[in-house]
C-alpha positions as CSV (number, residue, x, y, z in Angstrom):
1,X,28.2,71.3,-12.1
2,X,24.5,70.5,-11.6
3,X,25.1,66.8,-12.3
4,X,27.8,66.6,-9.6
5,X,25.5,68.3,-7.1
6,X,22.7,66.0,-7.8
7,X,24.9,62.9,-7.5
8,X,26.3,64.2,-4.2
9,X,22.7,64.8,-2.8
10,X,21.7,61.3,-3.7
11,X,24.7,59.8,-2.0
12,X,23.9,61.8,1.2
13,X,20.3,60.5,1.1
14,X,21.4,56.9,0.7
15,X,23.9,57.3,3.5
16,X,21.2,58.8,5.8
17,X,18.8,55.9,5.0
18,X,21.4,53.3,5.9
19,X,22.1,55.1,9.2
20,X,18.4,55.1,10.0
21,X,18.1,51.4,9.2
22,X,21.0,50.7,11.6
23,X,19.1,52.3,14.5
24,X,15.8,50.3,13.8
25,X,15.6,46.6,14.4
26,X,15.3,44.6,11.2
27,X,11.8,43.4,10.4
28,X,11.0,39.9,9.4
29,X,10.7,39.2,5.7
30,X,7.1,39.3,4.4
31,X,7.1,35.6,3.6
32,X,8.0,34.7,7.2
33,X,5.1,36.9,8.5
34,X,2.7,35.3,6.1
35,X,3.9,31.8,6.9
36,X,3.4,32.5,10.7
37,X,-0.2,33.7,10.0
38,X,-0.9,30.5,8.0
39,X,0.4,28.4,10.9
40,X,-1.9,30.2,13.3
41,X,-4.9,29.6,11.1
42,X,-4.9,25.8,11.7
43,X,-6.7,25.8,15.1
44,X,-9.6,27.8,13.5
45,X,-9.9,25.8,10.3
46,X,-10.2,22.2,9.1
47,X,-11.0,19.4,11.5
48,X,-9.8,21.3,14.5
49,X,-12.6,23.9,14.1
50,X,-15.2,21.1,14.2
51,X,-13.7,19.6,17.3
52,X,-13.9,22.8,19.3
53,X,-15.7,22.2,22.5
54,X,-17.1,25.7,23.0
55,X,-20.3,26.8,21.4
56,X,-20.4,30.3,19.9
57,X,-20.1,33.0,22.6
58,X,-23.3,34.7,21.6
59,X,-25.3,31.5,22.4
60,X,-23.8,30.5,25.7
61,X,-23.0,33.8,27.3
62,X,-20.0,32.0,29.0
63,X,-17.2,34.5,28.6
64,X,-13.9,35.3,30.3
65,X,-15.1,38.8,30.6
66,X,-16.8,37.9,33.9
67,X,-13.4,37.6,35.5
68,X,-11.9,40.8,34.2
69,X,-10.5,42.9,37.0
70,X,-11.5,46.2,35.4
71,X,-15.3,45.5,35.5
72,X,-17.5,48.5,36.1
73,X,-21.2,48.8,37.0
74,X,-23.5,48.9,33.9
75,X,-20.5,48.6,31.5
76,X,-20.9,46.2,28.6
77,X,-19.3,44.8,25.5
78,X,-20.3,42.3,22.8
79,X,-20.1,39.5,25.5
80,X,-22.7,40.8,27.9
81,X,-22.8,43.3,30.8
82,X,-22.3,43.8,34.5
83,X,-25.3,45.0,36.5
84,X,-25.2,47.5,39.3
85,X,-24.0,44.8,41.8
86,X,-21.2,43.8,39.4
87,X,-22.9,40.5,38.5
88,X,-22.1,39.3,35.1
89,X,-24.9,38.6,32.6
90,X,-23.6,36.7,29.5
91,X,-25.4,37.2,26.2
92,X,-25.6,40.0,23.7
93,X,-27.6,43.1,22.8
94,X,-29.2,42.8,19.3
95,X,-29.2,45.7,16.9
96,X,-32.5,46.9,18.4
97,X,-30.9,47.2,21.9
98,X,-32.7,44.2,23.4
99,X,-30.7,41.9,25.5
100,X,-30.6,38.2,24.5
101,X,-29.4,36.1,27.5
102,X,-26.9,33.3,26.9
103,X,-27.9,29.7,27.8
104,X,-26.2,26.4,28.3
105,X,-25.8,24.3,25.1
106,X,-27.1,20.7,25.4
107,X,-26.2,18.3,22.6
108,X,-27.6,14.8,22.6
109,X,-25.5,12.4,24.6
110,X,-23.4,15.2,26.1
111,X,-21.3,15.5,23.0
112,X,-19.0,18.6,22.5
113,X,-20.6,21.3,20.3
114,X,-18.0,20.8,17.5
115,X,-18.7,17.1,17.2
116,X,-22.4,17.9,17.2
117,X,-21.8,20.1,14.2
118,X,-19.8,17.4,12.5
119,X,-22.8,15.0,12.9
120,X,-25.2,17.5,11.5
121,X,-23.3,17.7,8.2
122,X,-24.3,14.1,7.1
123,X,-27.9,14.7,8.4
124,X,-28.2,17.7,6.1
125,X,-26.7,15.7,3.3
126,X,-29.4,13.1,3.8
127,X,-32.0,15.9,3.3
128,X,-30.3,16.9,0.1
129,X,-30.3,13.2,-1.0
130,X,-34.0,12.9,-0.4
131,X,-34.6,16.0,-2.3
132,X,-32.3,15.4,-5.3
133,X,-32.3,11.6,-5.7
134,X,-35.7,10.6,-4.2
135,X,-37.6,13.7,-5.2
136,X,-39.2,14.2,-1.8
137,X,-40.4,17.8,-1.7
138,X,-37.3,18.9,-3.6
139,X,-38.3,22.6,-3.9
140,X,-38.1,22.9,-0.1
141,X,-35.9,20.1,1.2
142,X,-33.1,21.2,-1.0
143,X,-32.8,24.8,0.4
144,X,-33.5,23.5,3.9
145,X,-30.7,20.9,3.7
146,X,-28.3,23.4,2.2
147,X,-29.2,26.0,4.8
148,X,-28.4,23.4,7.4
149,X,-25.0,22.9,5.9
150,X,-24.3,26.6,6.0
151,X,-25.5,26.9,9.6
152,X,-23.2,24.1,10.7
153,X,-20.1,25.3,8.9
154,X,-17.8,26.3,11.8
155,X,-16.8,30.0,12.1
156,X,-18.7,30.9,8.9
157,X,-20.9,33.2,10.8
158,X,-23.8,33.0,8.3
159,X,-26.3,32.7,11.2
160,X,-24.7,35.0,13.7
161,X,-27.0,37.7,14.9
162,X,-26.4,41.5,14.6
163,X,-25.0,42.7,17.9
164,X,-24.8,46.0,19.5
165,X,-21.9,46.8,21.9
166,X,-20.1,49.7,23.6
167,X,-23.4,51.6,24.2
168,X,-25.2,53.0,27.2
169,X,-27.3,50.5,29.3
170,X,-30.6,51.6,30.8
171,X,-33.4,49.6,32.4
172,X,-37.1,49.6,31.7
173,X,-39.6,49.7,34.5
174,X,-39.9,46.0,34.2
175,X,-36.2,45.6,34.9
176,X,-35.3,44.6,31.3
177,X,-32.0,46.0,30.2
178,X,-31.7,47.9,26.9
179,X,-28.8,49.5,25.1
180,X,-28.8,52.8,23.3
181,X,-26.1,54.0,21.0
182,X,-23.1,51.9,20.6
183,X,-21.6,50.1,17.6
184,X,-23.6,47.6,15.5
185,X,-21.7,44.5,14.4
186,X,-23.5,43.1,11.3
187,X,-24.9,39.5,11.4
188,X,-24.8,36.7,8.9
189,X,-27.0,36.8,5.8
190,X,-29.2,33.9,7.0
191,X,-29.9,35.8,10.1
192,X,-31.4,38.6,8.1
193,X,-33.4,36.2,5.9
194,X,-34.9,34.7,9.0
195,X,-35.5,38.0,10.7
196,X,-37.2,39.5,7.7
197,X,-39.3,36.5,6.5
198,X,-39.9,34.2,9.5
199,X,-39.9,36.4,12.5
200,X,-42.4,38.7,10.8
201,X,-44.4,35.8,9.2
202,X,-44.0,37.3,5.8
203,X,-42.6,34.2,4.0
204,X,-45.4,31.8,4.9
205,X,-48.0,34.4,4.0
206,X,-46.4,35.0,0.6
207,X,-46.3,31.2,0.0
208,X,-50.0,31.1,0.7
209,X,-50.6,33.6,-2.0
210,X,-48.8,31.3,-4.4
211,X,-50.7,28.3,-3.2
212,X,-54.0,30.2,-3.6
213,X,-53.1,31.1,-7.2
214,X,-52.4,27.4,-8.0
215,X,-55.5,26.0,-6.2
216,X,-58.9,25.2,-7.8
217,X,-61.7,25.3,-5.2
218,X,-64.2,24.1,-7.8
219,X,-64.3,20.5,-6.5
220,X,-65.1,21.8,-3.0
221,X,-67.7,24.2,-4.2
222,X,-69.4,21.4,-6.2
223,X,-69.4,19.1,-3.2
224,X,-69.5,21.1,0.0
225,X,-69.8,18.1,2.3
226,X,-66.2,17.3,1.3
227,X,-65.3,20.0,3.8
228,X,-66.2,17.6,6.6
229,X,-63.5,15.2,5.4
230,X,-61.0,18.0,5.4
231,X,-62.1,19.0,8.9
232,X,-61.9,15.4,10.2
233,X,-58.3,15.1,9.0
234,X,-57.3,17.9,11.4
235,X,-57.9,15.6,14.3
236,X,-54.3,14.6,14.1
237,X,-53.3,18.1,15.1
238,X,-55.1,17.8,18.4
239,X,-53.8,14.2,18.9
240,X,-50.2,15.5,18.7
241,X,-51.1,18.5,20.9
242,X,-52.2,16.4,23.8
243,X,-49.3,14.0,23.2
244,X,-46.8,16.9,23.6
245,X,-48.6,18.1,26.7
246,X,-48.2,14.6,28.1
247,X,-44.5,14.5,27.4
248,X,-44.1,17.9,29.1
249,X,-45.9,16.5,32.1
250,X,-43.7,13.4,32.2
251,X,-40.3,14.9,31.5
252,X,-40.8,18.4,33.0
253,X,-42.1,21.7,31.9
254,X,-38.7,22.7,30.3
255,X,-38.6,19.6,28.1
256,X,-39.4,21.7,25.0
257,X,-37.5,24.8,26.1
258,X,-40.6,27.0,26.2
259,X,-44.1,27.0,27.6
260,X,-45.6,23.5,27.1
261,X,-48.9,24.7,25.6
262,X,-47.1,26.7,23.0
263,X,-44.7,23.9,22.1
264,X,-47.7,21.5,22.0
265,X,-49.6,23.7,19.6
266,X,-46.6,24.1,17.3
267,X,-45.9,20.4,17.2
268,X,-49.6,19.5,16.7
269,X,-49.9,21.6,13.6
270,X,-47.5,19.1,11.9
271,X,-50.6,16.8,11.7
272,X,-52.1,19.1,9.1
273,X,-49.2,18.3,6.7
274,X,-49.1,22.0,5.8
275,X,-45.5,23.4,5.9
276,X,-46.2,27.1,5.6
277,X,-48.9,27.0,8.3
278,X,-46.5,25.0,10.6
279,X,-43.8,27.6,10.1
280,X,-46.1,30.5,10.6
281,X,-47.5,29.2,13.9
282,X,-44.2,27.9,15.3
283,X,-42.3,31.2,14.5
284,X,-44.9,32.9,16.8
285,X,-45.2,30.4,19.6
286,X,-42.1,28.3,19.8
287,X,-39.3,29.7,17.5
288,X,-36.7,27.5,19.2
289,X,-38.4,24.4,17.8
290,X,-38.7,25.8,14.2
291,X,-36.0,23.7,12.6
292,X,-37.2,20.3,13.9
293,X,-40.9,21.1,13.2
294,X,-40.3,22.4,9.7
295,X,-38.2,19.3,8.8
296,X,-40.8,17.0,10.2
297,X,-43.7,18.8,8.4
298,X,-42.0,18.8,5.0
299,X,-40.6,15.3,5.4
300,X,-44.0,13.8,6.2
301,X,-45.5,15.7,3.3
302,X,-42.9,14.1,1.1
303,X,-43.7,10.7,2.5
304,X,-47.4,10.9,1.8
305,X,-47.2,8.2,-1.0
306,X,-45.4,5.8,1.4
307,X,-47.3,6.4,4.7
308,X,-50.9,6.8,3.5
309,X,-51.7,3.7,1.3
310,X,-51.1,1.1,4.1
311,X,-53.4,3.1,6.5
312,X,-56.1,3.5,3.8
313,X,-56.0,-0.2,2.9
314,X,-56.1,-1.3,6.6
315,X,-59.2,0.8,7.4
316,X,-61.3,0.1,4.3
317,X,-62.7,-3.1,2.7
318,X,-62.3,-4.1,-0.9
319,X,-66.0,-3.2,-1.5
320,X,-65.5,0.3,-0.1
321,X,-62.5,0.9,-2.2
322,X,-64.5,0.0,-5.3
323,X,-67.3,2.6,-4.6
324,X,-67.9,4.8,-7.7
325,X,-68.8,8.4,-7.0
326,X,-70.9,10.5,-9.4
327,X,-69.2,13.1,-11.5
328,X,-69.0,16.6,-10.0
329,X,-71.3,19.3,-11.4
330,X,-69.7,22.1,-13.4
331,X,-69.0,25.2,-11.3
332,X,-69.8,28.6,-12.6
333,X,-67.2,31.4,-12.7
334,X,-69.2,33.6,-10.5
335,X,-69.2,30.9,-7.8
336,X,-65.4,30.7,-8.0
337,X,-65.1,34.4,-7.7
338,X,-67.5,34.8,-4.8
339,X,-66.0,31.8,-2.8
340,X,-62.8,33.4,-1.7
341,X,-64.6,36.6,-0.7
342,X,-67.2,34.7,1.3
343,X,-64.5,32.6,3.1
344,X,-62.4,35.7,3.9
345,X,-65.4,37.6,5.4
346,X,-66.5,34.6,7.4
347,X,-63.0,34.2,8.8
348,X,-62.8,37.9,9.6
349,X,-66.1,37.6,11.6
350,X,-65.4,34.3,13.3
351,X,-61.6,33.9,13.7
352,X,-59.7,37.2,13.0
353,X,-56.4,35.6,14.0
354,X,-56.5,33.3,10.9
355,X,-57.1,36.2,8.5
356,X,-53.4,36.6,7.5
357,X,-53.1,33.1,6.2
358,X,-56.7,32.7,4.9
359,X,-56.5,36.2,3.4
360,X,-53.3,35.5,1.5
361,X,-54.7,32.2,0.3
362,X,-57.9,33.8,-1.0
363,X,-56.1,36.7,-2.6
364,X,-54.1,34.3,-4.7
365,X,-57.2,32.3,-5.6
366,X,-59.2,35.4,-6.5
367,X,-56.5,36.6,-8.8
368,X,-56.5,33.2,-10.5
369,X,-60.3,33.0,-11.0
370,X,-60.8,36.6,-12.1
371,X,-59.2,35.9,-15.5
372,X,-57.1,37.6,-18.1
373,X,-57.4,41.1,-16.6
374,X,-55.1,40.2,-13.7
375,X,-53.4,37.1,-15.2
376,X,-50.0,38.7,-14.8
377,X,-50.6,39.0,-11.0
378,X,-51.8,35.4,-10.7
379,X,-48.8,34.2,-12.8
380,X,-46.3,36.2,-10.6
381,X,-47.8,34.8,-7.4
382,X,-47.8,31.2,-8.6
383,X,-44.4,31.3,-10.3
384,X,-41.8,34.0,-9.7
385,X,-42.9,35.2,-6.3
386,X,-43.5,31.7,-4.9
387,X,-40.2,30.4,-6.2
388,X,-38.2,33.2,-4.8
389,X,-39.9,33.0,-1.4
390,X,-39.5,29.2,-1.4
391,X,-35.7,29.6,-1.7
392,X,-35.4,32.1,1.1
393,X,-37.9,30.3,3.3
394,X,-36.0,27.0,2.9
395,X,-32.6,28.6,3.7
396,X,-34.1,30.5,6.7
397,X,-35.6,27.2,8.1
398,X,-32.3,25.4,7.4
399,X,-30.4,28.0,9.4
400,X,-32.2,26.6,12.5
401,X,-30.7,23.2,12.0
402,X,-27.9,24.0,14.4
403,X,-26.7,21.0,16.4
404,X,-27.7,22.4,19.8
405,X,-31.3,22.7,18.6
406,X,-31.6,19.6,16.4
407,X,-29.5,17.0,18.2
408,X,-31.7,16.6,21.2
409,X,-34.3,14.4,22.7
410,X,-36.8,17.1,22.0
411,X,-36.3,16.6,18.2
412,X,-36.8,12.9,18.5
413,X,-40.1,13.5,20.4
414,X,-41.2,16.1,17.7
415,X,-40.5,13.7,14.9
416,X,-42.4,10.9,16.6
417,X,-45.4,13.1,17.5
418,X,-45.4,14.5,14.0
419,X,-45.6,11.0,12.4
420,X,-48.4,10.0,14.8
421,X,-50.3,13.2,14.0
422,X,-50.0,12.6,10.3
423,X,-51.1,9.0,10.6
424,X,-54.1,9.9,12.9
425,X,-55.1,12.7,10.5
426,X,-55.2,10.3,7.6
427,X,-57.1,7.7,9.6
428,X,-59.6,10.3,10.8
429,X,-60.4,11.4,7.3
430,X,-61.0,7.8,6.2
431,X,-63.2,7.0,9.2
432,X,-65.2,10.2,8.7
433,X,-66.0,9.1,5.1
434,X,-67.1,5.7,6.4
435,X,-69.3,7.4,9.0
436,X,-70.9,9.7,6.4
437,X,-71.7,6.6,4.3
438,X,-73.9,5.3,7.2
439,X,-76.2,8.3,6.6
440,X,-75.9,8.5,2.8
441,X,-78.2,6.9,0.3
442,X,-76.9,4.0,-1.9
443,X,-76.4,6.4,-4.9
444,X,-74.5,9.0,-2.9
445,X,-71.9,6.8,-1.1
446,X,-68.4,8.3,-0.6
447,X,-65.3,6.3,-1.5
448,X,-63.5,6.4,1.9
449,X,-60.2,6.7,0.1
450,X,-60.8,10.4,-0.6
451,X,-61.0,11.0,3.2
452,X,-57.2,10.6,3.4
453,X,-56.8,13.6,1.1
454,X,-58.0,15.8,3.9
455,X,-54.4,16.3,5.1
456,X,-53.4,19.4,3.3
457,X,-50.5,18.2,1.2
458,X,-51.9,19.7,-2.1
459,X,-52.3,18.0,-4.5
460,X,-50.1,15.0,-3.5
461,X,-52.6,13.5,-1.1
462,X,-55.4,13.6,-3.7
463,X,-53.2,11.9,-6.2
464,X,-52.4,9.2,-3.6
465,X,-56.1,8.6,-3.1
466,X,-56.6,8.3,-6.8
467,X,-53.6,5.9,-7.2
468,X,-54.9,3.5,-4.5
469,X,-58.4,3.6,-6.1
470,X,-56.9,2.8,-9.5
471,X,-54.9,-0.1,-8.0
472,X,-58.3,-1.7,-7.0
473,X,-60.2,-0.7,-10.2
474,X,-58.2,0.8,-13.1
475,X,-61.4,2.6,-14.4
476,X,-62.4,4.3,-11.1
477,X,-60.9,7.8,-11.1
478,X,-61.5,9.7,-7.9
479,X,-58.9,12.5,-8.3
480,X,-61.4,15.4,-8.7
481,X,-63.6,14.1,-5.9
482,X,-60.4,13.9,-3.7
483,X,-59.4,17.5,-4.5
484,X,-62.5,18.7,-2.4
485,X,-61.2,17.3,0.9
486,X,-57.7,18.2,-0.1
487,X,-58.2,21.9,-0.6
488,X,-60.6,22.1,2.4
489,X,-57.7,20.6,4.4
490,X,-55.6,23.7,3.5
491,X,-58.4,26.0,4.9
492,X,-58.9,23.7,7.9
493,X,-55.2,23.7,8.9
494,X,-55.1,27.5,8.6
495,X,-58.2,27.9,10.7
496,X,-56.8,25.5,13.4
497,X,-53.6,27.4,13.4
498,X,-55.5,30.6,14.0
499,X,-57.4,29.0,16.9
500,X,-54.2,27.7,18.5
501,X,-52.5,31.1,18.1
502,X,-55.5,32.9,19.7
503,X,-55.5,30.4,22.7
504,X,-51.7,30.4,23.3
505,X,-50.4,33.8,22.5
């Protein structure tokens, strides 16, 4: 009896289900729904995504929201906000509540934004080629090039900022809008890399720790007058600075997209051939130029063996290139330990703004010179820490190789000025050595080739000086003598960066 009742109940349930299905419209099969979604993906993927003419909304602030009929005073969303007079302000509020205004995107030649992205892909591949095949600064050009690829992948969102929307808008006394509360939309991972390491200046400072732990200041201590050669090589910085100011005067104050003096200072520092210093200063004065300046700085550092020898040979005679310099005296350990402390204290007294870079450099060097008691710290700074930060620094800089920032006349001007600054710095170091020889005795002559090592591409510039010397006399080694101007150039570029930051901030 129970079996018959159970069967009857199941039959009634099945009949009721069929009746319910008869009242509800039949849904499409799952495969048809999936196929429709795949068809709708085409405009947002593949070649179509590259050919989109609109730049990302958070960049331009050009949204259809401005025409919405339901606009309300001081209402906002992720696209911007309406002010009290119902005027639309395109842009976005970052996760700290600060408003970032949208701006027009200008790509070289008036190209659509998507085509600009498509052009940036092979440019980034060229950077990877130079790093992998040619060996030009591979530790940095490789992550920079790859970061540029990521930044120009359409719709990937790896560089999109964190945005706050649907909050309450208030205004500061200065009239600046801020948002409180609301919903935070997370940004891309490269955005967080850049914000943590570049905006704060942490990555360049950590790199300087590693550089200090790998640097031997013994040649400079043994021959203090080599610091004059390192100082003379910084002349290229000021040459590029005045050149940038000249361009701003010719093409207008908005040519670089920021205050001309700040842009000029950031571009000029390329002449020091010191990548971390250039990144540190640019991130504070002209962050919109960071991508072009970083690429220029590291590219010219990598091209030291190609650019410098012709300049050195053109400015020196055969007789000068054959000058033999006396061997450097041995430097005591106590001298090497006291040197970073003295330099730091002098910097703190004379130029406090350069203390972050000089302090990090001297901390790493002090850890190196103290010896076995802190060898683990020095080893970490010069290896693990430096390698990790180098990867993140390169990716962060590469994230700024977006087409609207790189494909512009400004970038071409930066590359040209950077090359001029580098060449002038090399020439100034050589000429300073020639000038010092005028006042030196016959036994204390300086080989002018070591003056070119004043550009702070450590130790590559010193090796190039030695290579050119050996090409003229296979027995004339000047590597150790060239390391004096080379390491003094590192200090010199950091000091100049501190001066420019103090003058321009």
